[in-house]
N, CA, C and O atoms as a Maestro MAE file, in Angstrom:
{
 s_m_m2io_version
 :::
 2.0.0
}

f_m_ct {
 s_m_title
 :::
 protein
 m_atom[300] {
  # First column is atom index #
  i_m_mmod_type
  r_m_x_coord
  r_m_y_coord
  r_m_z_coord
  i_m_residue_number
  s_m_chain_name
  s_m_pdb_residue_name
  s_m_pdb_atom_name
  i_m_atomic_number
  :::
  1 25 0.861 -1.247 -0.022 1 A "MET " " N  " 7
  2 3 0.183 0.019 0.023 1 A "MET " " CA " 6
  3 2 0.969 1.201 0.184 1 A "MET " " C  " 6
  4 15 1.534 1.482 1.241 1 A "MET " " O  " 8
  5 25 1.025 2.091 -1.141 2 A "ASN " " N  " 7
  6 3 1.660 3.449 -1.235 2 A "ASN " " CA " 6
  7 2 0.713 4.552 -1.381 2 A "ASN " " C  " 6
  8 15 0.038 4.557 -2.411 2 A "ASN " " O  " 8
  9 25 0.525 5.608 -0.417 3 A "MET " " N  " 7
  10 3 -0.459 6.680 -0.580 3 A "MET " " CA " 6
  11 2 0.856 7.915 -0.088 3 A "MET " " C  " 6
  12 15 1.786 7.805 0.712 3 A "MET " " O  " 8
  13 25 0.513 8.810 -0.775 4 A "GLN " " N  " 7
  14 3 1.105 10.108 -0.398 4 A "GLN " " CA " 6
  15 2 -0.106 11.094 0.831 4 A "GLN " " C  " 6
  16 15 -1.279 11.358 0.565 4 A "GLN " " O  " 8
  17 25 0.523 11.417 1.952 5 A "LEU " " N  " 7
  18 3 -0.346 11.917 2.649 5 A "LEU " " CA " 6
  19 2 0.471 13.685 2.777 5 A "LEU " " C  " 6
  20 15 1.615 14.056 2.515 5 A "LEU " " O  " 8
  21 25 -0.714 14.410 3.279 6 A "LYS " " N  " 7
  22 3 -0.365 15.874 3.374 6 A "LYS " " CA " 6
  23 2 -0.285 16.257 4.266 6 A "LYS " " C  " 6
  24 15 -1.158 16.028 5.103 6 A "LYS " " O  " 8
  25 25 1.013 17.187 4.606 7 A "ILE " " N  " 7
  26 3 1.346 17.640 6.069 7 A "ILE " " CA " 6
  27 2 0.439 18.474 6.390 7 A "ILE " " C  " 6
  28 15 0.264 19.207 5.416 7 A "ILE " " O  " 8
  29 25 -0.294 18.784 7.309 8 A "THR " " N  " 7
  30 3 -0.698 20.349 7.773 8 A "THR " " CA " 6
  31 2 -0.491 20.844 8.968 8 A "THR " " C  " 6
  32 15 -0.087 20.002 9.769 8 A "THR " " O  " 8
  33 25 -0.623 21.913 9.383 9 A "LYS " " N  " 7
  34 3 -0.368 23.105 10.389 9 A "LYS " " CA " 6
  35 2 -1.952 22.622 11.350 9 A "LYS " " C  " 6
  36 15 -3.134 22.756 11.033 9 A "LYS " " O  " 8
  37 25 -1.255 21.985 12.701 10 A "ILE " " N  " 7
  38 3 -2.037 21.710 13.614 10 A "ILE " " CA " 6
  39 2 -1.534 22.956 14.846 10 A "ILE " " C  " 6
  40 15 -0.470 22.685 15.403 10 A "ILE " " O  " 8
  41 25 -2.118 24.063 15.218 11 A "GLY " " N  " 7
  42 3 -1.236 24.779 16.424 11 A "GLY " " CA " 6
  43 2 -0.036 25.338 15.938 11 A "GLY " " C  " 6
  44 15 0.204 26.096 14.999 11 A "GLY " " O  " 8
  45 25 0.790 24.691 16.947 12 A "ASN " " N  " 7
  46 3 2.274 24.983 16.659 12 A "ASN " " CA " 6
  47 2 2.918 23.413 16.254 12 A "ASN " " C  " 6
  48 15 4.099 23.065 16.283 12 A "ASN " " O  " 8
  49 25 1.960 22.781 15.953 13 A "SER " " N  " 7
  50 3 2.361 21.400 15.485 13 A "SER " " CA " 6
  51 2 2.227 21.034 14.081 13 A "SER " " C  " 6
  52 15 1.789 21.894 13.317 13 A "SER " " O  " 8
  53 25 2.611 19.616 13.522 14 A "ALA " " N  " 7
  54 3 2.236 19.397 12.285 14 A "ALA " " CA " 6
  55 2 1.227 17.837 12.326 14 A "ALA " " C  " 6
  56 15 1.175 17.037 13.260 14 A "ALA " " O  " 8
  57 25 0.637 17.777 11.246 15 A "GLY " " N  " 7
  58 3 -0.033 16.325 11.284 15 A "GLY " " CA " 6
  59 2 -0.925 15.792 9.935 15 A "GLY " " C  " 6
  60 15 -1.450 16.529 9.100 15 A "GLY " " O  " 8
  61 25 -0.939 14.776 9.950 16 A "VAL " " N  " 7
  62 3 -1.622 14.226 8.586 16 A "VAL " " CA " 6
  63 2 -2.792 13.506 8.949 16 A "VAL " " C  " 6
  64 15 -3.185 13.080 10.035 16 A "VAL " " O  " 8
  65 25 -3.374 13.453 7.523 17 A "ILE " " N  " 7
  66 3 -4.889 12.904 7.743 17 A "ILE " " CA " 6
  67 2 -4.539 11.416 7.163 17 A "ILE " " C  " 6
  68 15 -3.815 11.089 6.223 17 A "ILE " " O  " 8
  69 25 -5.490 10.467 8.263 18 A "LEU " " N  " 7
  70 3 -5.405 9.262 7.698 18 A "LEU " " CA " 6
  71 2 -6.264 8.920 7.164 18 A "LEU " " C  " 6
  72 15 -7.260 9.016 7.881 18 A "LEU " " O  " 8
  73 25 -6.585 8.332 5.712 19 A "PRO " " N  " 7
  74 3 -7.987 7.964 5.157 19 A "PRO " " CA " 6
  75 2 -8.399 6.797 5.849 19 A "PRO " " C  " 6
  76 15 -7.549 6.079 6.375 19 A "PRO " " O  " 8
  77 25 -9.597 6.527 5.910 20 A "LYS " " N  " 7
  78 3 -10.107 5.627 6.541 20 A "LYS " " CA " 6
  79 2 -9.634 3.926 6.105 20 A "LYS " " C  " 6
  80 15 -9.599 2.987 6.901 20 A "LYS " " O  " 8
  81 25 -9.313 3.869 4.685 21 A "GLU " " N  " 7
  82 3 -8.623 2.407 4.403 21 A "GLU " " CA " 6
  83 2 -7.536 2.176 5.265 21 A "GLU " " C  " 6
  84 15 -7.267 1.068 5.728 21 A "GLU " " O  " 8
  85 25 -6.872 3.268 5.499 22 A "LEU " " N  " 7
  86 3 -5.399 3.358 6.241 22 A "LEU " " CA " 6
  87 2 -5.543 2.771 7.547 22 A "LEU " " C  " 6
  88 15 -4.936 1.741 7.840 22 A "LEU " " O  " 8
  89 25 -6.297 3.356 8.337 23 A "LEU " " N  " 7
  90 3 -7.023 3.261 9.807 23 A "LEU " " CA " 6
  91 2 -7.195 1.614 9.564 23 A "LEU " " C  " 6
  92 15 -6.413 0.798 10.052 23 A "LEU " " O  " 8
  93 25 -7.861 1.405 9.082 24 A "ALA " " N  " 7
  94 3 -8.521 -0.230 8.862 24 A "ALA " " CA " 6
  95 2 -7.476 -0.976 8.845 24 A "ALA " " C  " 6
  96 15 -7.381 -1.852 9.705 24 A "ALA " " O  " 8
  97 25 -6.320 -0.787 7.746 25 A "HIS " " N  " 7
  98 3 -5.121 -1.455 7.675 25 A "HIS " " CA " 6
  99 2 -4.439 -1.419 9.047 25 A "HIS " " C  " 6
  100 15 -3.715 -2.334 9.440 25 A "HIS " " O  " 8
  101 25 -4.658 -0.525 9.622 26 A "LEU " " N  " 7
  102 3 -3.653 -0.563 10.766 26 A "LEU " " CA " 6
  103 2 -4.524 -0.947 11.976 26 A "LEU " " C  " 6
  104 15 -4.281 -0.612 13.136 26 A "LEU " " O  " 8
  105 25 -5.559 -1.682 11.570 27 A "GLU " " N  " 7
  106 3 -6.508 -2.155 12.589 27 A "GLU " " CA " 6
  107 2 -7.161 -1.396 13.931 27 A "GLU " " C  " 6
  108 15 -7.716 -2.025 14.832 27 A "GLU " " O  " 8
  109 25 -6.973 0.340 13.916 28 A "THR " " N  " 7
  110 3 -7.313 1.144 14.709 28 A "THR " " CA " 6
  111 2 -8.285 2.138 14.038 28 A "THR " " C  " 6
  112 15 -8.757 2.006 12.909 28 A "THR " " O  " 8
  113 25 -8.562 3.371 15.080 29 A "ALA " " N  " 7
  114 3 -9.963 4.140 14.646 29 A "ALA " " CA " 6
  115 2 -9.649 5.258 15.083 29 A "ALA " " C  " 6
  116 15 -8.555 5.416 15.625 29 A "ALA " " O  " 8
  117 25 -10.449 6.173 14.958 30 A "VAL " " N  " 7
  118 3 -10.441 7.699 15.446 30 A "VAL " " CA " 6
  119 2 -10.607 7.758 16.885 30 A "VAL " " C  " 6
  120 15 -11.649 7.522 17.496 30 A "VAL " " O  " 8
  121 25 -9.315 8.145 17.446 31 A "GLY " " N  " 7
  122 3 -9.351 7.974 19.154 31 A "GLY " " CA " 6
  123 2 -8.211 6.907 19.314 31 A "GLY " " C  " 6
  124 15 -7.631 7.107 20.381 31 A "GLY " " O  " 8
  125 25 -7.848 6.167 18.834 32 A "GLY " " N  " 7
  126 3 -6.795 5.004 18.925 32 A "GLY " " CA " 6
  127 2 -5.480 5.289 19.026 32 A "GLY " " C  " 6
  128 15 -5.053 6.440 19.115 32 A "GLY " " O  " 8
  129 25 -4.857 4.389 19.018 33 A "GLU " " N  " 7
  130 3 -3.011 4.877 19.307 33 A "GLU " " CA " 6
  131 2 -2.704 4.006 17.995 33 A "GLU " " C  " 6
  132 15 -3.279 3.130 17.349 33 A "GLU " " O  " 8
  133 25 -1.576 4.661 17.948 34 A "LEU " " N  " 7
  134 3 -0.604 4.033 16.928 34 A "LEU " " CA " 6
  135 2 0.830 4.024 17.263 34 A "LEU " " C  " 6
  136 15 1.283 5.089 17.681 34 A "LEU " " O  " 8
  137 25 1.656 2.986 17.154 35 A "SER " " N  " 7
  138 3 3.138 2.879 17.586 35 A "SER " " CA " 6
  139 2 3.958 3.607 16.393 35 A "SER " " C  " 6
  140 15 3.704 3.445 15.199 35 A "SER " " O  " 8
  141 25 4.793 4.283 16.815 36 A "VAL " " N  " 7
  142 3 5.799 4.903 15.781 36 A "VAL " " CA " 6
  143 2 7.331 4.258 16.062 36 A "VAL " " C  " 6
  144 15 7.779 4.289 17.209 36 A "VAL " " O  " 8
  145 25 8.105 3.678 14.969 37 A "THR " " N  " 7
  146 3 8.958 3.145 15.319 37 A "THR " " CA " 6
  147 2 10.188 3.652 14.281 37 A "THR " " C  " 6
  148 15 9.696 3.837 13.168 37 A "THR " " O  " 8
  149 25 11.159 3.840 14.294 38 A "LYS " " N  " 7
  150 3 12.327 4.450 13.884 38 A "LYS " " CA " 6
  151 2 12.368 3.377 13.065 38 A "LYS " " C  " 6
  152 15 11.940 2.378 13.642 38 A "LYS " " O  " 8
  153 25 12.869 3.087 11.441 39 A "THR " " N  " 7
  154 3 13.907 2.488 10.833 39 A "THR " " CA " 6
  155 2 14.768 2.824 9.842 39 A "THR " " C  " 6
  156 15 14.641 3.996 9.488 39 A "THR " " O  " 8
  157 25 15.770 2.077 9.155 40 A "PRO " " N  " 7
  158 3 16.490 2.497 8.012 40 A "PRO " " CA " 6
  159 2 16.048 3.461 6.997 40 A "PRO " " C  " 6
  160 15 16.632 4.386 6.431 40 A "PRO " " O  " 8
  161 25 14.748 2.950 6.914 41 A "ARG " " N  " 7
  162 3 14.002 3.708 5.739 41 A "ARG " " CA " 6
  163 2 13.307 4.961 5.877 41 A "ARG " " C  " 6
  164 15 12.982 5.600 4.876 41 A "ARG " " O  " 8
  165 25 12.985 5.471 7.369 42 A "GLY " " N  " 7
  166 3 11.925 6.291 7.601 42 A "GLY " " CA " 6
  167 2 11.396 5.954 9.073 42 A "GLY " " C  " 6
  168 15 12.135 5.930 10.057 42 A "GLY " " O  " 8
  169 25 10.311 5.751 9.092 43 A "ILE " " N  " 7
  170 3 9.468 5.602 10.239 43 A "ILE " " CA " 6
  171 2 8.425 4.420 9.567 43 A "ILE " " C  " 6
  172 15 8.008 4.395 8.410 43 A "ILE " " O  " 8
  173 25 8.068 3.198 10.957 44 A "GLU " " N  " 7
  174 3 6.583 2.544 10.386 44 A "GLU " " CA " 6
  175 2 5.772 2.821 11.639 44 A "GLU " " C  " 6
  176 15 6.194 3.078 12.766 44 A "GLU " " O  " 8
  177 25 4.491 2.713 11.200 45 A "LEU " " N  " 7
  178 3 3.682 3.356 12.032 45 A "LEU " " CA " 6
  179 2 2.760 1.573 12.226 45 A "LEU " " C  " 6
  180 15 2.494 0.793 11.311 45 A "LEU " " O  " 8
  181 25 2.550 1.450 13.303 46 A "SER " " N  " 7
  182 3 1.471 0.027 13.713 46 A "SER " " CA " 6
  183 2 0.816 0.108 14.795 46 A "SER " " C  " 6
  184 15 1.051 0.978 15.633 46 A "SER " " O  " 8
  185 25 -0.158 -0.853 14.932 47 A "ALA " " N  " 7
  186 3 -1.297 -0.888 16.041 47 A "ALA " " CA " 6
  187 2 -0.238 -1.156 16.889 47 A "ALA " " C  " 6
  188 15 0.866 -1.564 16.527 47 A "ALA " " O  " 8
  189 25 -0.725 -0.828 18.471 48 A "PRO " " N  " 7
  190 3 0.617 -1.075 19.625 48 A "PRO " " CA " 6
  191 2 0.218 -2.306 19.708 48 A "PRO " " C  " 6
  192 15 -0.771 -2.660 19.066 48 A "PRO " " O  " 8
  193 25 0.819 -3.070 20.406 49 A "GLU " " N  " 7
  194 3 0.784 -4.547 20.924 49 A "GLU " " CA " 6
  195 2 0.104 -4.594 22.217 49 A "GLU " " C  " 6
  196 15 0.539 -3.875 23.117 49 A "GLU " " O  " 8
  197 25 -0.976 -5.396 22.440 50 A "SER " " N  " 7
  198 3 -1.814 -5.130 23.602 50 A "SER " " CA " 6
  199 2 -1.515 -5.636 24.647 50 A "SER " " C  " 6
  200 15 -2.214 -5.491 25.651 50 A "SER " " O  " 8
  201 25 -0.082 -6.547 24.626 51 A "ASP " " N  " 7
  202 3 0.238 -6.927 26.129 51 A "ASP " " CA " 6
  203 2 1.842 -6.310 26.300 51 A "ASP " " C  " 6
  204 15 2.742 -6.763 27.008 51 A "ASP " " O  " 8
  205 25 1.860 -5.283 25.519 52 A "PHE " " N  " 7
  206 3 3.366 -4.868 25.274 52 A "PHE " " CA " 6
  207 2 3.281 -3.839 27.101 52 A "PHE " " C  " 6
  208 15 4.312 -3.768 27.770 52 A "PHE " " O  " 8
  209 25 2.232 -3.314 27.504 53 A "ASP " " N  " 7
  210 3 2.220 -2.335 28.667 53 A "ASP " " CA " 6
  211 2 2.828 -3.637 29.816 53 A "ASP " " C  " 6
  212 15 3.777 -3.517 30.592 53 A "ASP " " O  " 8
  213 25 1.970 -4.827 29.627 54 A "ALA " " N  " 7
  214 3 1.817 -6.128 30.828 54 A "ALA " " CA " 6
  215 2 3.526 -6.306 31.093 54 A "ALA " " C  " 6
  216 15 4.124 -6.184 32.161 54 A "ALA " " O  " 8
  217 25 4.158 -6.684 29.545 55 A "GLN " " N  " 7
  218 3 5.374 -7.052 29.711 55 A "GLN " " CA " 6
  219 2 6.184 -6.132 30.095 55 A "GLN " " C  " 6
  220 15 7.152 -6.595 30.697 55 A "GLN " " O  " 8
  221 25 6.175 -4.737 29.963 56 A "MET " " N  " 7
  222 3 7.153 -3.558 30.295 56 A "MET " " CA " 6
  223 2 7.063 -3.760 31.635 56 A "MET " " C  " 6
  224 15 8.108 -3.717 32.284 56 A "MET " " O  " 8
  225 25 5.811 -4.017 32.304 57 A "ALA " " N  " 7
  226 3 5.689 -3.838 33.922 57 A "ALA " " CA " 6
  227 2 6.571 -4.791 34.543 57 A "ALA " " C  " 6
  228 15 7.353 -4.402 35.411 57 A "ALA " " O  " 8
  229 25 6.518 -6.323 34.094 58 A "VAL " " N  " 7
  230 3 7.430 -7.375 34.246 58 A "VAL " " CA " 6
  231 2 8.784 -7.056 34.444 58 A "VAL " " C  " 6
  232 15 9.362 -7.132 35.528 58 A "VAL " " O  " 8
  233 25 9.371 -6.632 33.190 59 A "ALA " " N  " 7
  234 3 10.606 -6.124 32.920 59 A "ALA " " CA " 6
  235 2 11.290 -5.391 33.892 59 A "ALA " " C  " 6
  236 15 12.432 -5.589 34.305 59 A "ALA " " O  " 8
  237 25 10.195 -4.203 34.346 60 A "ARG " " N  " 7
  238 3 10.881 -3.168 35.347 60 A "ARG " " CA " 6
  239 2 10.797 -4.103 36.676 60 A "ARG " " C  " 6
  240 15 11.732 -4.052 37.475 60 A "ARG " " O  " 8
  241 25 9.950 -4.754 36.862 61 A "GLU " " N  " 7
  242 3 9.915 -5.235 38.136 61 A "GLU " " CA " 6
  243 2 11.202 -6.318 38.236 61 A "GLU " " C  " 6
  244 15 11.780 -6.507 39.306 61 A "GLU " " O  " 8
  245 25 11.528 -6.913 37.155 62 A "VAL " " N  " 7
  246 3 12.754 -7.612 37.280 62 A "VAL " " CA " 6
  247 2 13.881 -6.881 37.437 62 A "VAL " " C  " 6
  248 15 14.705 -7.111 38.322 62 A "VAL " " O  " 8
  249 25 13.984 -5.893 36.526 63 A "MET " " N  " 7
  250 3 15.111 -4.969 36.642 63 A "MET " " CA " 6
  251 2 15.191 -4.160 37.924 63 A "MET " " C  " 6
  252 15 16.308 -3.835 38.324 63 A "MET " " O  " 8
  253 25 14.346 -3.883 38.455 64 A "ALA " " N  " 7
  254 3 14.369 -3.359 40.033 64 A "ALA " " CA " 6
  255 2 15.220 -4.553 41.226 64 A "ALA " " C  " 6
  256 15 16.240 -4.451 41.907 64 A "ALA " " O  " 8
  257 25 14.411 -5.428 41.071 65 A "ARG " " N  " 7
  258 3 14.916 -6.716 41.792 65 A "ARG " " CA " 6
  259 2 16.827 -7.165 41.257 65 A "ARG " " C  " 6
  260 15 17.725 -7.642 41.951 65 A "ARG " " O  " 8
  261 25 16.828 -6.937 40.443 66 A "ARG " " N  " 7
  262 3 18.143 -7.457 40.054 66 A "ARG " " CA " 6
  263 2 19.094 -6.211 39.674 66 A "ARG " " C  " 6
  264 15 19.941 -6.346 38.790 66 A "ARG " " O  " 8
  265 25 18.947 -5.117 40.296 67 A "LYS " " N  " 7
  266 3 19.750 -3.855 40.238 67 A "LYS " " CA " 6
  267 2 21.209 -4.053 40.138 67 A "LYS " " C  " 6
  268 15 21.959 -3.542 39.306 67 A "LYS " " O  " 8
  269 25 21.502 -4.837 41.063 68 A "ARG " " N  " 7
  270 3 23.374 -5.239 41.180 68 A "ARG " " CA " 6
  271 2 23.867 -6.005 40.230 68 A "ARG " " C  " 6
  272 15 24.890 -5.767 39.588 68 A "ARG " " O  " 8
  273 25 23.156 -6.943 40.115 69 A "ALA " " N  " 7
  274 3 23.345 -8.179 38.953 69 A "ALA " " CA " 6
  275 2 23.589 -7.270 37.329 69 A "ALA " " C  " 6
  276 15 24.563 -7.353 36.581 69 A "ALA " " O  " 8
  277 25 22.478 -6.527 37.179 70 A "LEU " " N  " 7
  278 3 22.438 -5.976 35.874 70 A "LEU " " CA " 6
  279 2 23.735 -4.850 35.667 70 A "LEU " " C  " 6
  280 15 24.335 -4.650 34.611 70 A "LEU " " O  " 8
  281 25 23.990 -4.159 37.032 71 A "ALA " " N  " 7
  282 3 25.214 -3.042 37.064 71 A "ALA " " CA " 6
  283 2 26.426 -3.758 36.560 71 A "ALA " " C  " 6
  284 15 27.189 -3.276 35.722 71 A "ALA " " O  " 8
  285 25 26.585 -5.103 37.193 72 A "GLU " " N  " 7
  286 3 27.778 -5.574 37.342 72 A "GLU " " CA " 6
  287 2 27.787 -6.067 35.694 72 A "GLU " " C  " 6
  288 15 28.922 -5.991 35.224 72 A "GLU " " O  " 8
  289 25 26.850 -6.510 34.816 73 A "LEU " " N  " 7
  290 3 26.900 -7.172 33.821 73 A "LEU " " CA " 6
  291 2 26.806 -6.086 32.786 73 A "LEU " " C  " 6
  292 15 26.880 -6.411 31.601 73 A "LEU " " O  " 8
  293 25 26.651 -4.835 33.120 74 A "ALA " " N  " 7
  294 3 27.022 -3.643 32.377 74 A "ALA " " CA " 6
  295 2 28.396 -2.994 32.417 74 A "ALA " " C  " 6
  296 15 28.760 -2.194 31.555 74 A "ALA " " O  " 8
  297 25 29.129 -3.356 33.424 75 A "LYS " " N  " 7
  298 3 30.705 -3.075 33.370 75 A "LYS " " CA " 6
  299 2 31.221 -3.361 31.787 75 A "LYS " " C  " 6
  300 15 32.406 -3.211 31.487 75 A "LYS " " O  " 8
  :::
 }
 m_bond[299] {
  # First column is bond index #
  i_m_from
  i_m_to
  i_m_order
  :::
  1 1 2 1
  2 2 3 1
  3 3 4 2
  4 3 5 1
  5 5 6 1
  6 6 7 1
  7 7 8 2
  8 7 9 1
  9 9 10 1
  10 10 11 1
  11 11 12 2
  12 11 13 1
  13 13 14 1
  14 14 15 1
  15 15 16 2
  16 15 17 1
  17 17 18 1
  18 18 19 1
  19 19 20 2
  20 19 21 1
  21 21 22 1
  22 22 23 1
  23 23 24 2
  24 23 25 1
  25 25 26 1
  26 26 27 1
  27 27 28 2
  28 27 29 1
  29 29 30 1
  30 30 31 1
  31 31 32 2
  32 31 33 1
  33 33 34 1
  34 34 35 1
  35 35 36 2
  36 35 37 1
  37 37 38 1
  38 38 39 1
  39 39 40 2
  40 39 41 1
  41 41 42 1
  42 42 43 1
  43 43 44 2
  44 43 45 1
  45 45 46 1
  46 46 47 1
  47 47 48 2
  48 47 49 1
  49 49 50 1
  50 50 51 1
  51 51 52 2
  52 51 53 1
  53 53 54 1
  54 54 55 1
  55 55 56 2
  56 55 57 1
  57 57 58 1
  58 58 59 1
  59 59 60 2
  60 59 61 1
  61 61 62 1
  62 62 63 1
  63 63 64 2
  64 63 65 1
  65 65 66 1
  66 66 67 1
  67 67 68 2
  68 67 69 1
  69 69 70 1
  70 70 71 1
  71 71 72 2
  72 71 73 1
  73 73 74 1
  74 74 75 1
  75 75 76 2
  76 75 77 1
  77 77 78 1
  78 78 79 1
  79 79 80 2
  80 79 81 1
  81 81 82 1
  82 82 83 1
  83 83 84 2
  84 83 85 1
  85 85 86 1
  86 86 87 1
  87 87 88 2
  88 87 89 1
  89 89 90 1
  90 90 91 1
  91 91 92 2
  92 91 93 1
  93 93 94 1
  94 94 95 1
  95 95 96 2
  96 95 97 1
  97 97 98 1
  98 98 99 1
  99 99 100 2
  100 99 101 1
  101 101 102 1
  102 102 103 1
  103 103 104 2
  104 103 105 1
  105 105 106 1
  106 106 107 1
  107 107 108 2
  108 107 109 1
  109 109 110 1
  110 110 111 1
  111 111 112 2
  112 111 113 1
  113 113 114 1
  114 114 115 1
  115 115 116 2
  116 115 117 1
  117 117 118 1
  118 118 119 1
  119 119 120 2
  120 119 121 1
  121 121 122 1
  122 122 123 1
  123 123 124 2
  124 123 125 1
  125 125 126 1
  126 126 127 1
  127 127 128 2
  128 127 129 1
  129 129 130 1
  130 130 131 1
  131 131 132 2
  132 131 133 1
  133 133 134 1
  134 134 135 1
  135 135 136 2
  136 135 137 1
  137 137 138 1
  138 138 139 1
  139 139 140 2
  140 139 141 1
  141 141 142 1
  142 142 143 1
  143 143 144 2
  144 143 145 1
  145 145 146 1
  146 146 147 1
  147 147 148 2
  148 147 149 1
  149 149 150 1
  150 150 151 1
  151 151 152 2
  152 151 153 1
  153 153 154 1
  154 154 155 1
  155 155 156 2
  156 155 157 1
  157 157 158 1
  158 158 159 1
  159 159 160 2
  160 159 161 1
  161 161 162 1
  162 162 163 1
  163 163 164 2
  164 163 165 1
  165 165 166 1
  166 166 167 1
  167 167 168 2
  168 167 169 1
  169 169 170 1
  170 170 171 1
  171 171 172 2
  172 171 173 1
  173 173 174 1
  174 174 175 1
  175 175 176 2
  176 175 177 1
  177 177 178 1
  178 178 179 1
  179 179 180 2
  180 179 181 1
  181 181 182 1
  182 182 183 1
  183 183 184 2
  184 183 185 1
  185 185 186 1
  186 186 187 1
  187 187 188 2
  188 187 189 1
  189 189 190 1
  190 190 191 1
  191 191 192 2
  192 191 193 1
  193 193 194 1
  194 194 195 1
  195 195 196 2
  196 195 197 1
  197 197 198 1
  198 198 199 1
  199 199 200 2
  200 199 201 1
  201 201 202 1
  202 202 203 1
  203 203 204 2
  204 203 205 1
  205 205 206 1
  206 206 207 1
  207 207 208 2
  208 207 209 1
  209 209 210 1
  210 210 211 1
  211 211 212 2
  212 211 213 1
  213 213 214 1
  214 214 215 1
  215 215 216 2
  216 215 217 1
  217 217 218 1
  218 218 219 1
  219 219 220 2
  220 219 221 1
  221 221 222 1
  222 222 223 1
  223 223 224 2
  224 223 225 1
  225 225 226 1
  226 226 227 1
  227 227 228 2
  228 227 229 1
  229 229 230 1
  230 230 231 1
  231 231 232 2
  232 231 233 1
  233 233 234 1
  234 234 235 1
  235 235 236 2
  236 235 237 1
  237 237 238 1
  238 238 239 1
  239 239 240 2
  240 239 241 1
  241 241 242 1
  242 242 243 1
  243 243 244 2
  244 243 245 1
  245 245 246 1
  246 246 247 1
  247 247 248 2
  248 247 249 1
  249 249 250 1
  250 250 251 1
  251 251 252 2
  252 251 253 1
  253 253 254 1
  254 254 255 1
  255 255 256 2
  256 255 257 1
  257 257 258 1
  258 258 259 1
  259 259 260 2
  260 259 261 1
  261 261 262 1
  262 262 263 1
  263 263 264 2
  264 263 265 1
  265 265 266 1
  266 266 267 1
  267 267 268 2
  268 267 269 1
  269 269 270 1
  270 270 271 1
  271 271 272 2
  272 271 273 1
  273 273 274 1
  274 274 275 1
  275 275 276 2
  276 275 277 1
  277 277 278 1
  278 278 279 1
  279 279 280 2
  280 279 281 1
  281 281 282 1
  282 282 283 1
  283 283 284 2
  284 283 285 1
  285 285 286 1
  286 286 287 1
  287 287 288 2
  288 287 289 1
  289 289 290 1
  290 290 291 1
  291 291 292 2
  292 291 293 1
  293 293 294 1
  294 294 295 1
  295 295 296 2
  296 295 297 1
  297 297 298 1
  298 298 299 1
  299 299 300 2
  :::
 }
}
């Protein structure tokens, strides 16, 4: 899917309007969220992973418990 989007001014920022076909392809809707990832070719838009927040909470808990071990490994 290739399409060109026009950049418009929104207050002090800029934005693009996503056509409904693109929103459907991204499996999101108005008011939804998108993840933005930097890639070698530019950026990638994708629907956020539903369990990402839970995974990050577990990772933070492990990092907090193993702080000294992680600091030693980082040397």
